[in-house]
C-alpha positions in Angstrom: -4.6 -7.5 -23.8 -5.0 -6.2 -20.2 -5.7 -9.6 -18.7 -4.0 -11.0 -15.6 -0.6 -12.5 -16.0 1.8 -14.3 -13.8 5.6 -14.6 -13.6 6.9 -17.6 -15.7 8.6 -19.0 -12.6 7.1 -18.8 -9.2 9.2 -17.4 -6.4 9.0 -19.6 -3.3 9.7 -18.3 0.2 10.9 -21.0 2.6 10.6 -20.5 6.3 13.6 -22.3 7.9 11.9 -22.9 11.3 8.7 -24.3 9.8 8.4 -27.8 8.5 6.6 -28.4 5.2 3.0 -29.3 5.6 3.5 -32.8 4.2 5.9 -33.6 7.1 3.5 -32.3 9.8 1.1 -34.3 11.8 -2.6 -33.4 11.6 -2.3 -31.8 15.0 0.7 -29.7 14.0 -1.1 -28.5 10.9 -4.1 -27.5 13.0 -1.9 -25.7 15.5 -0.3 -23.7 12.6 -3.5 -22.0 11.7 -5.9 -19.8 13.6 -9.1 -21.6 14.7 -12.5 -20.4 13.6 -13.1 -19.1 17.2 -9.8 -17.1 17.0 -10.9 -15.5 13.8 -14.3 -14.7 15.2 -12.6 -13.1 18.2 -10.4 -11.0 16.0 -13.4 -9.8 14.0 -15.3 -9.0 17.2 -12.4 -7.0 18.6 -12.1 -5.0 15.4 -15.8 -4.3 15.5 -15.7 -3.1 19.1 -12.5 -1.1 18.5 -13.9 0.6 15.4 -17.1 1.6 17.3 -15.1 2.9 20.2 -12.9 5.0 18.0 -15.9 6.4 16.0 -17.7 7.2 19.3 -14.7 9.0 20.7 -14.3 10.9 17.5 -17.9 12.0 17.7 -17.8 12.9 21.4 -14.2 14.0 21.9 -12.8 17.4 21.6 -11.2 18.2 18.3 -7.5 18.7 18.3 -6.1 21.8 16.5 -2.7 22.1 15.0 -0.2 25.0 15.6 -2.1 27.3 13.2 -5.4 26.7 15.0 -6.8 24.5 12.2 -8.8 21.5 13.2 -7.0 18.3 12.3 -9.2 15.1 12.5 -6.2 12.9 11.7 -4.3 14.3 14.7 -7.4 13.9 16.9 -7.7 10.3 15.9 -4.0 9.8 16.5 -4.4 11.1 20.0 -7.3 8.7 20.6 -5.4 5.7 19.2 -2.2 6.5 21.1 -4.3 6.7 24.3 -5.7 3.3 23.7 -2.4 1.8 22.5 -4.1 0.7 19.3 -3.6 1.0 15.6 -6.2 1.4 12.8 -3.9 -0.2 10.1 -6.0 -2.6 8.2 -9.3 -1.6 9.8 -9.7 1.9 8.2 -13.1 1.0 6.8 -14.4 0.3 10.3 -13.1 3.6 11.6 -14.0 5.9 8.7 -17.4 5.0 7.2 -16.7 7.1 4.1 -13.8 4.8 3.2 -16.3 1.8 3.4 -18.6 3.6 1.0 -15.8 4.4 -1.4 -14.5 0.8 -1.2 -18.0 -0.6 -1.9 -18.4 1.9 -4.8 -15.1 0.8 -6.3 -15.9 -2.9 -6.0 -19.3 -2.3 -7.6 -17.6 -0.4 -10.5 -15.1 -3.2 -11.1 -17.8 -5.9 -11.0 -20.1 -3.9 -13.4 -17.1 -3.4 -15.8 -16.3 -7.1 -15.7 -20.0 -8.0 -16.4 -20.0 -5.6 -19.4 -16.8 -7.3 -20.8 -18.5 -10.7 -20.8 
């Protein structure tokens, strides 16, 4: 059927400069991963950056293209360039409509899975 399938032989990527986990000390393993506080800081930064971009989009002047048409993507690009940031991976924080669409898609998939059971 249409179930999940995996390749018969896994493809392993080796990083030549990184020792295997079994050869690391506990301290080396801990230093190889982000700490919970690092992850919390990343999330906080994304939250603040998303709010800042949305506020500037609401308050800022809209940028028009050469034909005089309003271009929200160009406006956002100008804001991001000014702040030396990037929205790659945080689109749902910047565009609430994307968050709604993502949530609707997740709900639809989960409902479909429940019907199949």
